[in-house]
N, C-alpha and C positions, 0 to 999 in steps of 0.2 A: 565691631565689624558685623556682628549678627544684626544689630539694629539697622545698619545701612542697607543690608540685603533685603530685610523686611520692607523698608521704605521704598526701595527701587521696585520690588515686586508689586507692592500695592499701587505705586504710581503707574507702572506699565499696565496693570489690570484696569485701572480707572481710565487711562488713555484709550485702551482698546475698546472699552465699553462705549466711550464717546464716539469713536470711529464707527463702531457697529451701529450706533443710533443714527449717525449721519448717513451711513450707507443705506439704512432702512427707509429713508425718506425718498419719495419719488418726485423728481423735478420735471415739470411739463412747461412747454412754451406755447403761447397762443399768438399766432400772427394776425395782425389786424390791418389797419389802413392808416392814412394820414390823420393828423389830429383834428382836421376840419370836417371829417366825415362821420358816419355812424358807427363803423366797425371799432374805432379806437375807444370811445367812451363805453361802448357796450362790452368790449373785451376787458376793459379795466373793471367794470362792474361784475362781470362773470368771474374774473380771477379773484377779486376781493371776496366774493361769496364763497367760492370753493375753498379759498385759503382759511376762511373763518370756520368752516364746518368740516374740513378734512385735515386732521393733525399730521398725517404722514404723507401728504401730497402738497407740493408747493407749485403754484402756477404763476409764471411770469409773463408779462405782456411784451410783445415785440412789435414795434412799429413796422408797417409793411407798405407795399404798393398795391394792396387790395388783391382782387380775385386771381388774376393770372400769376402774379408773383407768389401768392400764397399757395396755389396749387403746385407750383414748382418746388416750393419749400417742403411741402408735405411729401410730394412725390420723390424727392431726393433725401428724405428722412432728416431734414434739418430742424423741423419743428414737429410737435405731436398734435397740435390743434390749430385750426385756422378758420377764418371766415372766407366764404366764396359764393359767388352766384351759382345757381343750379345749372345754368347752361355752360358756364366755364368749367365747373366740376365735371360735367359729362364729357366735354371736349377733351379734358385732361386725361380721363380714363381711356379714351379712344385714340389719343394722339392726333386729334384734329387741330388744324391751324387755329390759334397761334402756337400750339405746342409741337415740338419737334419729335417727341416720343410719347408713347402711351404709358401712363402711370397706373399700374394695377392695384396699388395699395391705398387708394383714396376711398374713405368710408364716411358715411353720414352719422352724426350724432343727433342732430335735430334740424328741422326746417323752422326758420325763425319768423320772417316777415317779408312782405313784398318790397322790392327795391325799384323805385320809380325812375323812369327816364325823365330827367329834367332837361328840356330843350329851352335854353335861356337866350333871349334875343334882346338887343337894344330896342327900346320903344321907337326911336327915331328911324330904325331900319325898316319898320313897317312889315315885319315878317308875320304872316297870318297862318301859314300852313307850310308843310315840308316842300310843296311845289315852288315856294318862293325862295328856296335855297340857291337856285341856279345863279351862278356868277357871284355869290356872296362870299364874304370872308368867314370861314367856319373852322372852329377848333373841334376836332373829333376825338380827343383823348390821346394819351401817349401811345407810341407804337407798340403793337401786340398786347394792348391792354383790353380788359373786359369792355370798357366804354367804347373803344374803337370797334370791337366786334359787334356790339349792339348797334352802333351808328351805321356800320356797313350793312347790317340787315335791314334797317329802316330805309336806307338809300336804295337798296336793291329792290324792295317792294315799291318804292316810289319811282323806279326807273332811272335813278341817278347814280353817278359814280363820283368818287373823290375828285376826278379830273374835271368835273363839271363846275367845281367851285374853287375858290382860292383856299386850299385846305392847309391847315396847320395841325401838327400832332403835338399837343401840349398837355401837361398835367393841369389839374384844375386850378392850382394856385396861379400859374402863368395865364391860364384862360381868363380867370377873374380879373387879373391885372390888365390884360389887353381889352377886356370889355369896359373896364373903368376908363381906360385911356382912349376908347373909341377906335382901337386898332383892328378889331374884328366885329362882326355883326352878330354871330351866333356861337354859343359854346354849349357843351353837354356835360352833365353829371349823371351818374346812375347811383342812386342812394335812397335810403329811407328818408322820408320827410318828417320833421323839418331838418334840413342839412345846414349846419351852422355856417359853412362857407358861402352858401347861397343866400342865407339870411343876411350875412354881413355885406355881401355884394349889393343886395336890394336896398340897404340903408344908405348907400353912397352913390348909387347909379340907377338911372331910370331904365328898368328892365321889365320884361314880361315873359311869361312862360307860354310856349306854343302848345296849343291843344290839338289833338289828332282826331280826325273824324272816325266815326264808328266803322264805316266801310273800309277805311285804311287799316284800322286795327284788326278787323276780321281777316283781311288779306294777309296781314303780318302773322297772325296767330296760325293761320292755315299753313303757311310756309315754314314758320319758325315756332313750333308749338311750345317752346319753353316760355314764351311771353304770355302774359295774361292782361286783361283789361283792368285798369285801375284809375283812381282819381286822386289828384292832389287838391284837397279842399280849398275853397275860397278863403282868403285871409291867412293862409299858411305863411306867405311871404309878403312883405310890404309891396303894394301895387298889384297884388293878385286878388282881384275882386270877383272872380267867377271860378267855379270848379274847373280844373284842368284835366281833360281826358288824356290819359297817357298809358303807354305800355309799361309793364313791370315784369321783372323776374323775381325769383325767390332767393332770399339770403339763406345760406346753409351754415351750420357749424359742422365742420368736417374734421377728420382725424386720420392718423396713420394706422393702417390695418395692423401694423406690428405692435402697437400699444396693447398691453395685456387686457384681456376681456374684463377681468375683475376691476382694473383701474377705470376703464371706460364705463362700466356698469355703475360704479360709485360716483363718477363724475356726472353721469346722466341723472342719476337719482337725486343727488344733492342739487343739481341745476334746477330740476322741476319741483322738488320739495320746498325750495326756497325762492321760487320764481318771483314772489312779491318783492323781495329785496332787489332783484335784478330789474324789475319793472320801474323802479324809482330812478334809475340812472339816465334814462333817455326816453323821450316821448315815444319813439318807435318801439321801445321794449314793452310798451303796454299791449302790443299786438301779439306777444308771445303767449301761446296757450298750448296746453297738453293736447287739446282736441285737434290742433292743426300741426302737431309736431312732426308729422310725416307727409304733409301736403307738398306736392311738387318735388319730392325727392327724385333725383335723376340717376342716382348710383346706389350701390349696395349700402345697407345699414350695417354698422359695426355690430358684431355679435353681442358685445357687452351692452350696447344701447338697446339692441333688440330684446335682450332678456328683460330689461326694465319695462319696455313697452308691453311685452306679453303679460308681465305681472300686473300691469295697469289696465289690462283689458283692451289694448289697442292692437289691431291687426297690422302686422308688419308686411308691407308689400314685397312680393318676390321680385328679384331683378328682372327688369324688362316690363314689369307691370306696376310701376310706381304710381301712387296716387297723384292726380293732377290737382 
């Protein structure tokens, strides 16, 4: 009888030790985007790197619908980490449309790279500038998406409205299919280049990317300062034989303010200390540098991330005075 008691006591102690070990591990989720964009492969690469170098933290990747949906997930504490455009993150903290409420818990870990507006047109539609959109069949992104918000800003500066076109509100998978079938003339994507879904479309369909004039970009940036001038280089996609001048926003890695400072500090540190691993997962990841880690941030930096940047000799901008 004594032998049985000893066995049970030992077993219970061993089980409780395992439970304590499991409880000590911190689980984080990172919301990305669709598999055809940049957020998903980059999210997988970041998660793999963090999981290799942090024994007590496990990061899982969650497929998402990109910026607007991801800000909603962070704002409602459904995920700890996410990708989002800088303009969408700002609107989320202020409760500006497309958001119905302000989320005060959105924080920045890092500014990553520019996300370019891809204005994709069928070559046979002969679209040379945004002024040619009048009366055309145009897909402007899903309702309340970041893409739709960006397109609305472009049209506003051009003096156009959705009602001036045959407008469709589609995700990019549906947009690409309709371009292939000749059912629309123009579609939009906002993503780092090269975007796989655009590359795949260019292999099967005669498309071209619409370039924007400098004067138009100047007016756009004056009214919507989240945008920056950028270029999609010649040859990025099949049939693109000249540099494409286009507006861009910044992609951010954001987090929930409720995530402990120590956790975000360690995530930020491992992210930058092992950036060469992350740069290998996607062409756009080559643009990730510590020197530009706070460029274009539009909201508060998480205190844990700020601690790492201060230790690295990088000035952390005060709210309202973010670096452009």
